[in-house]
ZALO-308769 format. One record per residue: residue number from 1; residue in one letter; x, y, z of N, C-alpha, C, O in turn. Coordinates in Angstrom, 3 decimals. Each point is the difference from the previous one (the first is absolute). Layout:
(r NUM 'a' (X Y Z) (X Y Z) (X Y Z) (X Y Z))
...
//
This chain:
(r 1 'l' (74.104 55.064 98.782) (0.431 1.080 -0.889) (0.126 1.291 0.800) (-0.807 0.275 0.888))
(r 2 'p' (1.835 0.517 -1.215) (0.133 1.264 0.726) (-1.145 0.927 -0.337) (-0.500 0.017 -1.125))
(r 3 'q' (0.096 0.752 2.115) (-1.119 0.910 -0.192) (0.421 1.167 -0.886) (1.067 0.580 0.204))
(r 4 'a' (-1.889 -0.236 -1.175) (0.312 1.109 -0.914) (0.003 1.314 0.774) (-0.807 0.207 0.906))
(r 5 'q' (1.731 0.677 -1.281) (0.093 1.285 0.683) (-1.167 0.884 -0.409) (-0.362 0.050 -1.175))
(r 6 'h' (-0.224 0.641 2.129) (-1.123 0.888 -0.268) (0.448 1.130 -0.923) (1.101 0.524 0.173))
(r 7 'p' (-1.930 -0.133 -1.155) (0.382 1.077 -0.930) (0.431 1.279 0.717) (0.921 0.681 -0.451))
(r 8 'l' (-1.591 -0.343 1.582) (0.381 1.216 0.718) (1.397 -0.128 0.595) (0.762 0.967 0.019))
(r 9 'e' (-0.425 -2.157 0.465) (1.338 -0.223 0.550) (1.048 0.089 -1.104) (1.091 0.528 0.219))
(r 10 'q' (-1.424 -1.053 -1.427) (0.920 0.097 -1.124) (0.240 1.468 -0.363) (1.132 0.415 -0.246))
(r 11 'l' (-2.209 0.353 0.217) (0.108 1.413 -0.350) (0.832 0.750 1.035) (0.835 0.834 -0.350))
(r 12 'e' (-1.073 -1.142 1.646) (0.760 0.665 1.052) (1.493 -0.322 -0.120) (0.847 0.875 0.181))
(r 13 'g' (-0.538 -2.127 -0.484) (1.396 -0.395 -0.160) (0.656 0.723 -1.162) (1.144 0.443 0.102))
(r 14 'm' (-1.870 -0.324 -1.212) (0.527 0.688 -1.170) (0.235 1.475 0.308) (1.006 0.573 -0.421))
(r 15 'l' (-1.938 0.045 1.158) (0.134 1.420 0.325) (1.177 0.233 0.949) (0.722 0.988 -0.136))
(r 16 'r' (-0.529 -1.891 1.091) (1.132 0.144 0.919) (1.326 -0.109 -0.760) (0.945 0.743 0.267))
(r 17 'l' (-0.894 -1.684 -1.219) (1.207 -0.145 -0.810) (0.259 1.266 -0.810) (1.132 0.476 -0.084))
(r 18 'r' (-2.185 0.058 -0.504) (0.151 1.224 -0.797) (0.412 1.172 0.887) (0.804 0.840 -0.405))
(r 19 'q' (-1.362 -0.789 1.625) (0.368 1.062 0.941) (1.490 -0.059 0.312) (0.673 1.030 0.032))
(r 20 'a' (-0.163 -2.230 0.196) (1.420 -0.160 0.309) (0.866 0.423 -1.179) (1.050 0.615 0.184))
(r 21 'q' (-1.497 -0.948 -1.412) (0.757 0.388 -1.189) (0.051 1.520 -0.148) (1.043 0.570 -0.322))
(r 22 'i' (-2.181 0.072 0.563) (-0.062 1.455 -0.119) (0.876 0.664 1.055) (0.723 0.951 -0.295))
(r 23 'e' (-0.792 -1.462 1.541) (0.820 0.577 1.072) (1.480 -0.108 -0.334) (0.767 0.926 0.264))
(r 24 't' (-0.359 -2.066 -0.849) (1.401 -0.163 -0.395) (0.374 1.006 -1.075) (1.066 0.611 0.062))
(r 25 't' (-1.934 -0.437 -1.043) (0.268 0.947 -1.086) (0.097 1.426 0.533) (0.887 0.758 -0.394))
(r 26 'v' (-1.803 -0.397 1.290) (0.013 1.346 0.580) (1.293 0.236 0.772) (0.603 1.067 -0.116))
(r 27 'a' (-0.174 -2.053 0.902) (1.236 0.138 0.774) (1.197 0.183 -0.923) (0.888 0.804 0.284))
(r 28 'e' (-0.862 -1.554 -1.399) (1.110 0.132 -0.946) (-0.002 1.384 -0.644) (1.055 0.614 -0.160))
(r 29 'q' (-2.235 -0.125 -0.208) (-0.080 1.310 -0.634) (0.369 1.113 0.981) (0.642 0.980 -0.379))
(r 30 'e' (-1.050 -1.133 1.640) (0.363 1.009 1.004) (1.506 0.022 0.208) (0.582 1.073 0.166))
(r 31 'a' (0.063 -2.242 -0.172) (1.451 -0.052 0.146) (0.677 0.678 -1.181) (0.971 0.736 0.173))
(r 32 'r' (-1.490 -0.987 -1.386) (0.566 0.663 -1.181) (-0.166 1.506 0.101) (0.914 0.754 -0.333))
(r 33 'l' (-2.085 -0.314 0.796) (-0.257 1.430 0.139) (0.963 0.630 0.993) (0.522 1.086 -0.252))
(r 34 'r' (-0.277 -1.751 1.380) (0.933 0.548 0.989) (1.407 0.105 -0.579) (0.727 0.947 0.300))
(r 35 'r' (-0.336 -1.929 -1.140) (1.324 0.067 -0.611) (0.094 1.178 -0.963) (1.005 0.709 -0.034))
(r 36 'v' (-2.066 -0.510 -0.750) (-0.008 1.136 -0.933) (0.073 1.313 0.776) (0.755 0.900 -0.368))
(r 37 'e' (-1.538 -0.792 1.441) (0.005 1.231 0.797) (1.376 0.247 0.614) (0.466 1.138 0.052))
(r 38 'a' (0.190 -2.222 0.418) (1.330 0.162 0.590) (0.998 0.489 -1.039) (0.838 0.853 0.290))
(r 39 'h' (-0.930 -1.402 -1.518) (0.905 0.453 -1.058) (-0.288 1.446 -0.384) (0.926 0.760 -0.279))
(r 40 'm' (-2.197 -0.373 0.261) (-0.345 1.384 -0.313) (0.570 0.952 1.043) (0.509 1.067 -0.342))
(r 41 'r' (-0.594 -1.454 1.622) (0.563 0.855 1.048) (1.514 0.106 -0.131) (0.589 1.047 0.268))
(r 42 'a' (0.042 -2.173 -0.694) (1.443 0.039 -0.182) (0.385 0.958 -1.121) (1.033 0.666 0.072))
(r 43 'l' (-1.878 -0.597 -1.121) (0.267 0.916 -1.111) (-0.233 1.447 0.400) (0.554 0.915 -0.610))
(r 44 'e' (-1.378 -0.707 1.638) (-0.296 1.350 0.459) (0.962 0.387 1.118) (-0.416 0.474 1.058))
(r 45 'g' (1.698 -0.681 -1.305) (1.002 0.210 1.035) (-0.020 1.388 0.591) (0.343 0.182 1.168))
(r 46 's' (-0.740 0.800 -1.953) (0.015 1.369 0.501) (-1.099 0.254 1.011) (0.084 0.955 0.772))
(r 47 't' (-1.119 -1.793 -0.759) (-1.124 0.223 0.911) (-0.102 -1.080 1.065) (-0.825 0.110 0.907))
(r 48 'c' (1.650 -1.159 -0.998) (-0.068 -1.093 0.980) (1.399 -0.233 0.556) (0.905 -0.383 -0.741))
(r 49 'm' (-0.725 0.606 2.013) (1.316 -0.056 0.604) (0.397 -1.443 0.324) (-0.840 -0.833 0.340))
(r 50 'n' (2.124 0.565 -0.452) (0.594 -1.248 0.477) (-0.563 -1.248 -0.673) (-0.091 -1.051 0.633))
(r 51 'v' (-0.290 1.153 -1.914) (-0.429 -1.188 -0.732) (1.218 -0.548 -0.743) (0.478 0.644 -0.935))
(r 52 'p' (0.041 -1.818 1.323) (1.204 -0.521 -0.646) (-0.322 -0.632 -1.345) (-1.151 -0.329 -0.289))
(r 53 'e' (2.179 0.167 -0.521) (-0.141 -0.781 -1.224) (0.091 -1.461 0.388) (1.025 -0.440 0.519))
(r 54 'v' (-2.079 -0.315 -0.762) (-0.094 -1.383 0.471) (-0.025 -0.947 -1.185) (-0.660 0.263 -1.005))
(r 55 'v' (1.381 -1.366 1.131) (0.015 -1.050 -1.009) (-0.424 -1.304 0.664) (0.499 -0.337 1.073))
(r 56 'v' (-1.416 -0.400 -1.699) (-0.364 -1.338 0.466) (0.830 -0.999 -0.798) (-0.025 0.005 -1.230))
(r 57 'k' (0.761 -0.862 1.938) (0.893 -0.928 -0.691) (0.158 -1.287 0.787) (-0.399 -0.094 1.161))
(r 58 'q' (0.988 -0.893 -1.816) (0.327 -1.277 0.625) (1.490 -0.008 0.308) (0.820 0.215 -0.893))
(r 59 't' (-0.465 -0.462 2.143) (1.412 -0.036 0.353) (0.612 -1.343 -0.399) (-0.714 -0.952 -0.315))
(r 60 'q' (2.032 0.895 0.333) (0.729 -1.241 -0.230) (0.396 -0.597 1.355) (0.170 0.746 0.965))
(r 61 'p' (-0.020 -2.058 -0.871) (0.476 -0.586 1.260) (1.409 0.503 0.308) (0.795 0.232 -0.911))
(r 62 'i' (-0.493 -0.067 2.187) (1.285 0.560 0.430) (0.607 -0.889 1.081) (-0.658 -0.317 0.990))
(r 63 'r' (1.912 -0.083 -1.183) (0.733 -0.660 1.083) (0.566 1.094 0.889) (0.660 0.921 -0.480))
(r 64 'f' (-0.919 -1.024 1.777) (0.185 1.129 0.903) (0.706 -0.438 1.264) (-0.461 -0.907 0.693))
(r 65 'a' (1.597 1.558 -0.384) (0.694 -0.218 1.270) (-0.457 1.080 0.964) (0.144 1.187 -0.292))
(r 66 'e' (-0.689 -1.574 1.430) (-0.633 0.969 0.891) (0.334 -0.251 1.463) (0.362 -1.103 0.409))
(r 67 'a' (-0.502 2.173 0.353) (-0.040 -0.070 1.457) (-1.246 0.756 0.427) (-0.529 0.796 -0.776))
(r 68 'n' (0.048 -1.024 1.988) (-1.227 0.682 0.412) (0.077 0.454 1.449) (0.792 -0.497 0.800))
(r 69 'a' (-1.648 1.459 -0.502) (-0.095 0.533 1.366) (-1.380 0.634 0.150) (-0.689 0.270 -0.983))
(r 70 'v' (0.305 -0.041 2.239) (-1.338 0.531 0.284) (0.095 1.478 0.348) (0.818 0.406 0.827))
(r 71 'a' (-1.670 0.398 -1.473) (-0.122 1.427 0.311) (-1.329 0.232 0.704) (-0.961 -0.730 -0.242))
(r 72 'p' (0.890 1.743 1.118) (-1.262 0.277 0.700) (-1.132 0.377 -0.946) (-1.166 -0.274 0.284))
(r 73 'd' (1.509 0.910 -1.423) (-1.004 0.379 -0.983) (0.720 0.364 -1.291) (1.208 -0.209 -0.120))
(r 74 'f' (-1.950 0.756 -0.850) (0.570 0.327 -1.300) (0.729 1.345 -0.013) (0.457 0.426 -1.061))
(r 75 'g' (-0.337 0.240 2.175) (0.640 1.306 0.039) (1.447 -0.050 -0.473) (0.731 -0.942 0.305))
(r 76 'h' (-0.323 1.974 -1.061) (1.360 0.044 -0.544) (1.047 -0.058 1.105) (1.024 -0.666 -0.151))
(r 77 'd' (-1.272 1.359 1.260) (0.977 0.033 1.092) (0.203 -1.380 0.619) (1.060 -0.277 0.563))
(r 78 'n' (-2.064 -0.587 -0.662) (0.131 -1.356 0.526) (0.634 -0.950 -1.009) (0.722 -0.921 0.382))
(r 79 'l' (-0.990 1.142 -1.673) (0.506 -0.905 -1.025) (1.441 0.298 -0.389) (0.771 -0.923 -0.265))
(r 80 'a' (-0.395 2.205 0.226) (1.341 0.368 -0.479) (1.115 -0.706 0.769) (0.932 -0.499 -0.631))
(r 81 'p' (-0.982 0.431 1.978) (1.071 -0.713 0.708) (0.054 -1.488 -0.338) (1.072 -0.606 0.027))
(r 82 'l' (-2.224 0.017 -0.344) (-0.012 -1.424 -0.340) (0.655 -0.235 -1.359) (0.733 -0.972 -0.180))
(r 83 'f' (-1.000 1.868 -0.779) (0.687 -0.111 -1.290) (1.511 0.089 0.209) (0.756 -0.779 -0.581))
(r 84 'a' (-0.321 1.722 1.406) (1.432 0.199 0.265) (0.618 -1.228 0.663) (1.202 -0.235 -0.126))
(r 85 'q' (-2.010 -0.540 0.825) (0.476 -1.218 0.649) (-0.028 -1.198 -0.950) (0.964 -0.763 -0.069))
(r 86 'l' (-2.071 0.597 -0.663) (-0.220 -1.220 -0.771) (0.805 -0.066 -1.292) (0.559 -1.050 -0.318))
(r 87 'l' (-0.489 2.148 -0.434) (0.668 -0.053 -1.300) (1.493 -0.320 0.123) (0.483 -0.853 -0.745))
(r 88 'p' (0.280 1.497 1.655) (1.403 -0.405 0.161) (0.147 -1.452 0.444) (0.956 -0.680 -0.373))
(r 89 'q' (-1.899 0.221 1.162) (0.029 -1.388 0.470) (-0.107 -0.964 -1.178) (0.734 -0.986 -0.071))
(r 90 'v' (-1.654 1.274 -0.856) (-0.164 -0.865 -1.181) (1.214 0.119 -0.911) (0.480 -1.009 -0.520))
(r 91 'l' (0.027 2.226 0.316) (1.171 0.200 -0.847) (1.205 -0.780 0.515) (0.723 -0.618 -0.782))
(r 92 'a' (-0.507 0.643 2.094) (1.128 -0.719 0.576) (-0.141 -1.502 -0.225) (0.981 -0.684 -0.289))
(r 93 'h' (-2.196 0.180 0.421) (-0.242 -1.428 -0.217) (0.286 -0.377 -1.449) (0.648 -1.014 -0.260))
(r 94 'l' (-1.129 1.824 -0.689) (0.228 -0.292 -1.414) (1.485 0.059 -0.334) (0.500 -0.832 -0.757))
(r 95 'a' (0.215 1.820 1.324) (1.428 0.134 -0.267) (0.774 -1.223 0.483) (0.979 -0.407 -0.625))
(r 96 't' (-1.416 -0.172 1.728) (0.668 -1.184 0.549) (0.014 -1.143 -1.009) (0.953 -0.778 -0.052))
(r 97 'y' (-2.007 0.679 -0.745) (-0.118 -1.109 -0.955) (0.199 0.457 -1.447) (-0.276 -0.751 -0.934))
(r 98 'g' (0.755 1.982 0.753) (0.308 0.476 -1.341) (-1.200 0.163 -0.902) (0.106 -0.175 -1.214))
(r 99 'v' (-1.248 0.508 1.791) (-1.232 0.190 -0.782) (-0.218 1.495 -0.215) (0.022 0.783 0.950))
(r 100 'a' (-0.230 -0.397 -2.199) (-0.164 1.416 -0.332) (-1.440 0.448 0.270) (-0.945 -0.621 -0.486))
(r 101 'p' (0.779 1.696 1.259) (-1.360 0.525 0.208) (-0.473 0.787 -1.214) (0.791 0.659 -0.673))
(r 102 'k' (-2.069 -0.735 0.407) (-0.599 0.787 -1.085) (-0.868 1.091 0.626) (0.427 0.665 0.945))
(r 103 't' (-1.622 -0.481 -1.457) (-0.862 1.074 0.491) (-0.424 -0.244 1.442) (-0.303 -1.127 0.393))
(r 104 's' (0.288 2.209 0.391) (-0.484 -0.086 1.375) (-1.522 0.049 0.004) (-0.618 0.759 -0.747))
(r 105 'i' (0.028 -1.592 1.609) (-1.460 -0.160 0.054) (-0.425 -0.080 1.457) (0.758 -0.460 0.854))
(r 106 'a' (-1.960 0.904 -0.580) (-0.597 -0.203 1.321) (-1.471 -0.356 -0.177) (-0.648 0.438 -0.951))
(r 107 'y' (0.138 -1.227 1.868) (-1.440 -0.236 0.044) (-0.401 -0.159 1.457) (0.850 -0.110 0.884))
(r 108 'y' (-2.149 0.100 -0.646) (-0.512 0.040 1.365) (-1.043 -1.089 0.204) (-0.727 -0.368 -0.923))
(r 109 'd' (0.670 -0.137 2.146) (-1.119 -0.857 0.387) (-1.181 0.888 0.379) (0.175 1.187 0.276))
(r 110 'a' (-1.361 -1.756 -0.262) (-1.172 0.754 0.438) (0.197 0.456 1.442) (0.523 -0.759 0.815))
(r 111 'p' (-0.930 1.982 -0.486) (0.196 0.508 1.367) (-0.688 -0.887 1.036) (-1.053 -0.582 -0.260))
(r 112 'g' (1.666 0.492 1.434) (-0.599 -0.736 1.097) (-1.103 0.805 0.660) (-0.230 1.158 -0.350))
(r 113 'd' (-0.442 -1.766 1.295) (-1.104 0.680 0.688) (0.459 1.266 0.712) (-0.782 0.931 0.192))
(r 114 'd' (2.051 -0.900 0.199) (0.525 1.173 0.691) (0.612 1.027 -0.958) (0.587 0.988 0.440))
(r 115 'g' (-0.727 -1.225 -1.757) (0.541 0.928 -0.986) (1.425 -0.291 -0.405) (0.523 0.629 -0.920))
(r 116 's' (0.123 -1.582 1.599) (1.381 -0.326 -0.340) (0.063 -0.682 -1.363) (-0.973 -0.607 -0.446))
(r 117 'v' (2.133 0.712 -0.211) (0.144 -0.558 -1.343) (1.382 -0.629 -0.131) (0.989 0.531 0.504))
(r 118 'v' (-0.936 -1.673 -1.190) (1.270 -0.665 -0.268) (0.542 0.511 -1.332) (-0.664 -0.107 -1.031))
(r 119 'l' (1.875 0.663 1.060) (0.686 0.468 -1.190) (0.952 -1.087 -0.491) (0.808 -0.519 0.770))
(r 120 'h' (-0.907 0.177 -2.055) (0.931 -0.911 -0.650) (0.816 0.835 -0.973) (-0.569 0.602 -0.910))
(r 121 'a' (1.876 -0.549 1.074) (0.845 0.832 -0.854) (1.200 -0.797 -0.464) (0.547 -0.809 0.748))
(r 122 'g' (-0.133 1.044 -2.006) (1.154 -0.726 -0.519) (0.241 0.305 -1.456) (-0.251 1.110 -0.469))
(r 123 'f' (0.745 -2.113 -0.246) (0.431 0.209 -1.378) (-0.417 -1.171 -0.886) (0.036 -1.159 0.413))
(r 124 'a' (-0.433 1.492 -1.643) (-0.205 -1.039 -1.007) (1.358 -0.612 -0.337) (1.011 0.702 -0.039))
(r 125 'i' (-0.992 -1.999 -0.203) (1.246 -0.704 -0.308) (-0.260 -1.015 -1.105) (-1.141 -0.390 -0.246))
(r 126 'd' (2.221 -0.033 -0.420) (-0.099 -1.068 -0.993) (0.380 -1.345 0.604) (-0.652 -1.010 -0.264))
(r 127 'd' (1.710 0.997 1.076) (0.446 -1.241 0.633) (-0.715 -0.186 1.336) (-0.727 0.880 0.461))
(r 128 'e' (0.944 -2.022 0.137) (-0.648 -0.272 1.291) (1.043 -0.388 1.038) (0.448 -1.146 0.026))
(r 129 'p' (-0.053 2.092 0.835) (0.965 -0.317 1.045) (-0.663 -0.809 1.114) (-1.227 -0.050 0.083))
(r 130 'p' (2.025 -0.578 0.767) (-0.584 -0.668 1.176) (-0.739 1.016 0.866) (0.358 1.176 0.049))
(r 131 'q' (-1.384 -1.649 0.624) (-0.745 0.866 0.889) (0.642 -0.019 1.390) (0.798 -0.880 0.324))
(r 132 's' (-1.167 1.870 0.482) (0.501 0.067 1.369) (-1.183 0.265 0.917) (-1.147 0.040 -0.446))
(r 133 's' (1.429 0.138 1.712) (-1.070 0.292 0.952) (-0.580 1.397 -0.236) (-1.123 0.283 0.416))
(r 134 'd' (1.886 0.589 -1.080) (-0.443 1.379 -0.210) (-0.421 0.288 -1.437) (-0.856 0.852 -0.238))
(r 135 'v' (1.444 -1.545 -0.705) (-0.260 0.271 -1.417) (-0.566 -1.254 -0.652) (0.558 -1.089 0.139))
(r 136 'r' (-1.654 1.247 -0.839) (-0.594 -1.130 -0.707) (-0.196 0.366 -1.458) (-0.020 1.176 -0.362))
(r 137 'v' (-0.122 -2.194 -0.469) (-0.232 0.198 -1.432) (-1.398 -0.505 -0.319) (-0.348 -1.137 0.320))
(r 138 'v' (-0.449 1.986 -0.952) (-1.377 -0.357 -0.345) (-0.241 0.328 -1.464) (0.714 0.810 -0.590))
(r 139 'd' (-1.709 -1.435 0.016) (-0.419 0.315 -1.366) (-1.293 0.795 0.080) (-1.051 -0.541 0.342))
(r 140 'l' (1.135 1.824 -0.659) (-1.195 0.836 -0.006) (-0.835 -0.363 -1.223) (0.531 -0.066 -1.108))
(r 141 'p' (-1.829 -0.171 1.289) (-0.824 -0.479 -1.116) (-0.361 1.107 -0.984) (0.147 1.187 0.290))
(r 142 'e' (-0.621 -1.604 -1.455) (-0.582 0.947 -0.950) (-1.252 0.601 0.626) (-0.750 -0.684 0.698))
(r 143 'l' (0.535 1.963 -0.954) (-1.175 0.684 0.515) (-0.540 0.953 -1.050) (0.756 0.549 -0.802))
(r 144 'r' (-2.053 -0.358 0.810) (-0.591 1.085 -0.781) (-0.052 1.214 0.916) (-0.606 -0.045 1.070))
(r 145 'v' (1.245 1.127 -1.497) (0.146 1.155 0.890) (-0.405 1.284 -0.707) (0.052 0.111 -1.225))
(r 146 'a' (-0.459 0.858 2.046) (-0.083 1.390 -0.431) (1.297 0.647 0.442) (0.361 -0.050 1.175))
(r 147 's' (0.339 0.659 -2.123) (1.344 0.501 0.266) (0.098 1.484 -0.304) (-0.559 0.483 -0.984))
(r 148 't' (1.272 0.234 1.837) (0.313 1.397 -0.267) (1.406 0.281 0.509) (0.587 -0.826 0.700))
(r 149 'v' (-0.044 1.993 -1.051) (1.370 0.351 0.357) (-0.012 1.185 0.952) (-0.668 1.006 -0.239))
(r 150 'h' (1.420 -1.147 1.321) (0.181 1.091 0.963) (1.395 0.568 -0.167) (0.987 -0.735 0.028))
(r 151 'h' (-0.906 2.048 -0.202) (1.285 0.672 -0.147) (0.352 0.703 1.305) (-0.826 0.706 0.579))
(r 152 'g' (2.061 -0.907 -0.121) (0.456 0.720 1.180) (0.039 -0.845 1.256) (-0.110 -1.225 -0.045))
(r 153 't' (0.269 1.912 1.168) (0.156 -0.645 1.288) (-1.223 -0.823 0.388) (-1.127 0.319 -0.378))
(r 154 'l' (1.370 -1.377 1.133) (-1.101 -0.841 0.460) (-0.778 0.642 1.143) (-1.017 -0.538 0.437))
(r 155 'e' (1.481 1.667 0.043) (-0.760 0.700 1.034) (-1.363 0.443 -0.528) (-0.937 0.183 0.778))
(r 156 't' (0.822 -0.010 -2.101) (-1.263 0.463 -0.597) (-0.712 -1.095 -0.783) (-0.947 0.276 -0.736))
(r 157 'v' (1.407 -1.536 0.894) (-0.581 -1.069 -0.808) (-1.445 -0.302 0.396) (-0.758 -0.544 -0.804))
(r 158 'g' (0.368 0.891 2.031) (-1.362 -0.286 0.457) (-1.056 0.618 -0.889) (-1.023 -0.628 -0.272))
(r 159 'a' (1.252 1.858 -0.191) (-0.980 0.674 -0.853) (-0.135 -0.720 -1.342) (-1.098 -0.098 -0.548))
(r 160 't' (2.222 -0.408 0.020) (-0.052 -0.731 -1.271) (-0.742 -1.317 0.181) (-0.777 -0.395 -0.870))
(r 161 'y' (1.007 -0.291 1.993) (-0.733 -1.235 0.292) (-1.504 0.285 0.080) (-0.807 -0.752 -0.546))
(r 162 'e' (0.436 1.836 1.225) (-1.419 0.328 0.140) (-0.628 0.277 -1.361) (-1.119 -0.436 -0.274))
(r 163 'a' (1.842 1.162 -0.579) (-0.520 0.291 -1.334) (-0.133 -1.274 -0.826) (-0.972 -0.160 -0.737))
(r 164 'l' (1.945 -0.754 0.855) (-0.071 -1.267 -0.725) (-1.167 -0.840 0.495) (-0.729 -0.574 -0.809))
(r 165 'a' (0.536 0.491 2.131) (-1.120 -0.769 0.555) (-1.337 0.594 -0.437) (-0.953 -0.732 -0.265))
(r 166 'r' (0.888 2.061 0.190) (-1.231 0.652 -0.453) (-0.276 -0.344 -1.457) (-1.145 -0.250 -0.376))
(r 167 'w' (2.197 0.237 -0.447) (-0.160 -0.358 -1.415) (-0.512 -1.431 -0.120) (-0.889 -0.278 -0.804))
(r 168 'v' (1.450 -0.632 1.603) (-0.427 -1.397 -0.038) (-1.486 -0.113 0.324) (-0.739 -0.702 -0.690))
(r 169 'e' (0.309 1.391 1.736) (-1.416 -0.062 0.395) (-0.895 0.631 -1.061) (-1.030 -0.568 -0.365))
(r 170 'd' (1.417 1.733 -0.125) (-0.797 0.690 -1.010) (-0.108 -0.806 -1.292) (-0.981 0.123 -0.733))
(r 171 's' (1.990 -0.945 0.459) (0.041 -0.755 -1.245) (-0.709 -1.343 0.096) (0.026 -0.778 -0.953))
(r 172 'g' (-0.656 0.495 2.081) (-0.766 -1.226 0.136) (0.806 -1.210 0.392) (-0.491 -1.125 -0.092))
(r 173 'y' (1.718 1.326 0.527) (0.827 -1.100 0.471) (-0.030 -0.081 1.527) (-0.524 0.887 0.675))
(r 174 'v' (1.095 -1.965 -0.149) (0.138 -0.187 1.441) (1.466 -0.296 0.283) (0.625 -0.794 -0.702))
(r 175 'v' (-0.078 1.432 1.730) (1.372 -0.306 0.408) (0.006 -1.400 0.599) (-0.678 -0.266 0.992))
(r 176 'a' (1.463 -0.638 -1.616) (-0.063 -1.414 0.368) (1.054 -0.406 1.013) (-0.118 -1.062 0.612))
(r 177 'a' (1.151 1.884 -0.417) (1.087 -0.341 0.923) (0.799 1.262 0.263) (-0.104 0.969 -0.751))
(r 178 'p' (0.907 -0.971 1.819) (0.861 1.164 0.247) (0.947 0.249 -1.170) (0.287 -0.902 -0.786))
(r 179 'g' (0.190 2.137 0.686) (0.760 0.403 -1.162) (1.469 -0.383 0.026) (0.545 -0.435 1.015))
(r 180 'r' (0.077 0.619 -2.189) (1.440 -0.145 -0.164) (0.582 1.352 -0.380) (-0.669 0.833 -0.611))
(r 181 'e' (1.928 -0.631 0.984) (0.740 1.186 -0.404) (1.257 -0.449 -0.730) (0.773 -0.806 0.517))
(r 182 'i' (-0.572 1.337 -1.729) (1.172 -0.322 -0.807) (0.845 1.269 -0.089) (-0.462 1.021 -0.509))
(r 183 'y' (1.690 -1.085 1.000) (0.845 1.200 0.070) (0.911 0.040 -1.230) (1.114 -0.523 0.013))
(r 184 'h' (-1.617 1.157 -1.069) (0.735 0.026 -1.265) (1.238 0.887 0.084) (1.033 -0.318 -0.590))
(r 185 'e' (-1.131 1.415 1.312) (1.157 0.866 0.213) (0.008 0.446 1.457) (-1.017 0.439 0.537))
(r 186 'w' (2.190 -0.562 0.095) (0.111 0.348 1.417) (1.251 0.838 0.194) (1.103 -0.436 -0.330))
(r 187 'n' (-1.271 1.627 0.861) (1.118 0.926 0.163) (0.058 0.474 1.445) (-0.800 0.836 0.418))
(r 188 'e' (1.743 -1.369 0.338) (0.112 0.354 1.416) (0.299 1.489 0.177) (-0.509 0.640 0.919))
(r 189 'g' (1.344 -0.098 -1.815) (0.387 1.398 0.140) (-1.074 0.979 -0.390) (-0.030 1.119 0.512))
(r 190 'd' (-0.866 -1.517 -1.419) (-1.050 0.904 -0.481) (-1.294 -0.791 -0.187) (-0.309 -0.424 -1.114))
(r 191 'p' (-0.454 0.222 2.199) (-1.232 -0.803 -0.083) (-1.031 0.546 -0.981) (-0.901 -0.736 -0.404))
(r 192 't' (1.005 2.002 0.008) (-0.972 0.554 -0.959) (0.142 -0.671 -1.360) (-0.893 0.106 -0.841))
(r 193 'r' (2.009 -0.795 0.619) (0.218 -0.676 -1.285) (-0.456 -1.456 0.017) (0.120 -0.695 -1.008))
(r 194 'n' (-0.633 0.234 2.121) (-0.453 -1.384 0.095) (-1.196 -0.254 -0.919) (-0.854 0.867 -0.184))
(r 195 'i' (0.813 -2.068 -0.386) (-1.137 -0.424 -0.829) (-0.488 -1.336 0.542) (0.715 -1.000 -0.060))
(r 196 't' (-1.920 0.987 0.581) (-0.568 -1.195 0.631) (-1.305 -0.362 -0.685) (-0.900 0.829 -0.124))
(r 197 'e' (0.806 -2.078 -0.321) (-1.249 -0.499 -0.590) (-0.852 -0.622 1.108) (0.463 -0.868 0.740))
(r 198 'l' (-1.702 1.322 -0.639) (-0.947 -0.549 0.972) (-0.950 -0.948 -0.739) (-0.571 0.362 -1.028))
(r 199 'q' (0.411 -1.553 1.550) (-0.886 -0.990 -0.595) (-1.041 -0.466 1.013) (0.350 -0.430 1.099))
(r 200 'l' (-1.617 0.515 -1.463) (-1.079 -0.547 0.824) (-0.636 -1.165 -0.739) (-0.589 0.205 -1.062))
(r 201 'p' (0.689 -1.437 1.594) (-0.683 -1.135 -0.628) (-1.499 0.230 -0.033) (-0.581 0.458 0.984))
(r 202 'i' (-0.052 -0.774 -2.114) (-1.431 0.297 -0.169) (-0.766 -1.207 -0.496) (0.561 -0.917 -0.600))
(r 203 's' (-1.855 0.937 0.863) (-0.942 -0.956 -0.563) (-1.275 0.754 -0.293) (-0.137 1.166 0.370))
(r 204 'q' (-0.819 -1.838 -1.046) (-1.266 0.659 -0.319) (-1.131 -0.621 0.755) (-1.145 0.426 -0.142))
//
């Protein structure tokens, strides 16, 4: 017959279980508190600078025609020439097969040890053209994201990203993957009219 567990061991096991339950509850309440505090700071716009309006939402899957290239870092001066190279490349490929481009999108791989980053840029599409050595078609998955809108030139997008990342941290979330950029309005002649949605995938 198995040996009966000592009453003290039973009590210790019960207390450890209760400790774990309490720690989980405390962590959940602290996360809720951080979210409330973040929303309060957002409402206090006059006293808190650069707090964006953030929405937590579930994205839809996207069929995406893309090309990619490596930038030394996230600096605008390094990324802008790559956008100028990649987007026309994807457009030309789609035109060859009569596929209409929709919204322009970009996303990034996690930075390498040297700070370099792979930029993926292209267009959402409905049809699926043949792939080439330069342009591929991928299905971007559904993601739970914290989303905000950046108005104007991408030269100043870094501050909006920083504010969004701060909101995510303050709200008890964790950035789960590199972000996406959705270019809802793009004006070459007047970049101040650009409207870009920034999305950071999140988890708890």
